N, C-alpha and C positions, 0 to 999 in steps of 0.2 A: 449583340448583347446575349442572343440565344446560345451563339458557338462559345462565348466567355464562360456562361452559366454551365453549359454541358463539360467544358474543360475542367471547370471546379469539379463539378460531380463526378468526374472519371478521376480525378486526383484522390479525394475522397474515398471513392470505391477502390483505388490500388492502395492506399494506405489500409483501409480496413481489412483487405485481403492479406497482406502482409501481416498485420498483427495476428489475424486468426492463424497464420500458417507459422507464425513464431512458436519455438518449442522450448523457451527458456523466458523467465522473466527479465533477465538482463537483455536479452534480444527486443522484446516487447519496449521495455524501458528507453533503448538506444531509437527505436522507431518513434516513439512518442515524443521524447525530447527535441527532435529533430523536427518534428512535425509543429508543435507548440512555438519552436523558436520561428516559423514561419508566420504566424500570426502576431509575433512581438513579443513572445513570452518565454523567455532564454533562461529563467532557473525556475526549476519546479520543485515543489516538496510532497511527496505523496506517502500516505501513512495507512494502514489497513490492520485490524485486530478481530480475531474472533474469541478475544477474552475481556473485553470491554465491561469493567466492572458497572454496577447500576450507581450514577452520581458522580462518576471518576473517568478521567481518561485513561486510568489504566499505565502501566508500565512499559517503556519503549523497548524492553526485552521481550515482550510479549506481543509485540507489532512488526510488521513488514514496512521498513521504512526506506523508501527511493529517493536519492535527491540529487541534483548536480550544483548545490549552491556550495560555496568555499568551506573547505573542510574548517575554517577556524569558526565561521559562523554556525556551523553544524554542532561544533563542541560545544559551543555557549549555549544555542538555542535547545539541542535536543539532551546532550549529557548534562549540560548544565542545570536542566530541568526548567528554563524559561519559557518553554512552549506551553506549561499548564497555564500560565497566566496570559496567553497570546489570546487577544478576542477574537481573531478570526480562526483559530483552532477551536476555540470554544463553542464559536457559531456552528463550525461544522461539525463538532460532537453533539448538535442538539438538532441540527436540522437536516434538511434534504433539498436540494437545488443549488442554483450559483448566487453568490451574493457579492457585490463590489465592495473594495478596500475603502469606498467613499464612508464606509461606516466608521472606521478609524478617524478620518477627520472630522466627521461628524462631533463624535465622541470626544475627540480633542477640544473642539471648540466650544463644547459644554462643560468643558472641567469634568468629563464624568469617567476618567480613567483612573484607576487607583496605583499606588506606588509601583507595584511589580506590572502594572499593564504600560506604565511609563517608561519603566526598563526595557521593555521587550520594544517599545517604539523607539527609543535610542538605538538600541542594538541594530534594529532595521533600518534605520536611516545611516548609521555607520557604515551599514555594507550596501547602499542603494537600494534596500528594498523598500520601497515608498508607494507603489502603484500596481494595482493586479486586480485579480478576482481569485475567490476561492470556490470550490465545490464539494459540498456534501452527498454521498452516495446513498443510494437506497438499497438496503441491506436485508436479507431475509429473516436474520435472528437479532433478537434483542441484545446479545453479548457481542454482535458482530457491528462492526461501524468503518466505513473507509471515506478518504477525503484527499482533495488536492489542494494545495496554493499553487497559483498560476503569477510568478511575479514578472512585471514588464522590464524590458530592457532597460539599461540607464540611458536616462535623457527621456524616457517618456513619461508623462505625467498622468493622473488619474483622467484628466479630460481627454487625453489621447486614448486611453484604454476604454473609456466609455463609447468613444467613436468605434474602436476595435470592436468592442462587444454589439453596439448596436448594428454593425454590418454582419459580424460572424459568429455573436454568441450563442446562438442556437447550436449552429454546426459544432463550435468547439465543446460544448456541454456534452453533446452527443457522443462526441469523439473520446472526450474523457470516460464517460461512462462505459463504452463499450471498453476501453482499455482496462478500467478497471475490474471489469466482469473477465475477461481475459486472464489478466495476472491473478485474480483470486481463484481461477481454475487450474492455477499451474502451481507444482510443489515448490516449496521453499524452505529453507533452512536458516536458522539464525545463527548457527556457529558450524557444527558438523553435521552431516548427513548418513541418513542410516544406511547400513550396508543392505545389499540383496537378501542375505539371509536373515538379518534382523526386522526386515520389511516383511518378509513372508511369515515368520514368527508371530509378529503382532497379527498381521491379517488372520492368521489362523485365530488367535487368542478372542479378534475381534466377532469371529463366526462362531464363538461358544465353544471352541475345541480345548480339550485338557492338554496339560502338559505330556501325558503319555499318549494322546491322540495324534499331537503334533509331531512327537517324535516318530512315529509310526509312519504318518505322511510324509516327513521330509526325510526321513531314511536316517533318522539321528538318533543319540541316547539321550534319555530325558536331561541328563546333565549338562549336555550340549545344547539343548534347547533352553533350558533354564539361562545359561551363558548368555545365549543371543538375547533374551529377553531381559537380562541385568544389564547389558551392554547398552540395549535400546532403551532402556530407562536412564542412564547416564548421559546417552546423546542428547535426548530431549530434556535433560534435567528437571525429574519428576520422581517421586517416591514409588509409586505403584505401577503395576502393570494397566491396570484399568485406564490410570492417567497417561500413560504411554499412548496407548490407543487412541484415547479421545485427543491428546496432542497430535498426535500422527495424523490423524483422520483431519483435524483443522488445519492442518498444515498441507493436506493434499500429499502425504507423503508415502501412504499405504493405499492399495486398492487402484494403483496408477496404471496407464496402459503401458506396455511392455517397452516402447520406444522413447518412453520418459523416465525410466530407470536408469540410475547409474551403479555400478558396484560398489 
């Protein structure tokens, strides 16, 4: 028993070491999906936003969303907007910790689901998304929120999942929290990435420098600095340079260590 426990602990340490060494969100996600599949959760849906409005789930365009669900399901659930009515998504938005999907069964049995929530349940059943757990992460800002849905493999019931959770739930929760912290510390882009020059110009603005100051520091003309700032605003899809600095900061695209930069 002690040898088996030691082997398990070593496996967890190896996983955490690989996660902390990973340099891209894609690498972290690949490690995590493989690890969760070992517990029986073969489909995951992760979302994190630093732009969550009060009393709202916000827009997917302002969130980092990672998933290995079927693309057709993602199109209906995310792009189609059904996620806004999903009971477990709403639970995650308002809570911290792990919650069994047994909650859905109980609400169905009590006829406590609205029409839109029932549509979500029907969609989930169609894609075999019937058993699992969700985890809401604790974040440092009232505007930031992250969570993940762990969907059990087809053929597993919620009773099976409860047994998995009784055996490994604490470990699974800790690993998901660490992965969330790692992902939220890495740069991400929604569509296009900032160039090195655009990043540097925004960094100097963030330091309180004027366009003239930045031109001298970067060895450019003021017009060229303005061009880099304008293009950065376009990439980040914002109207002002102040918004660009804030958005780039939230997405960890400025003030990043050199090895994480890309031209």
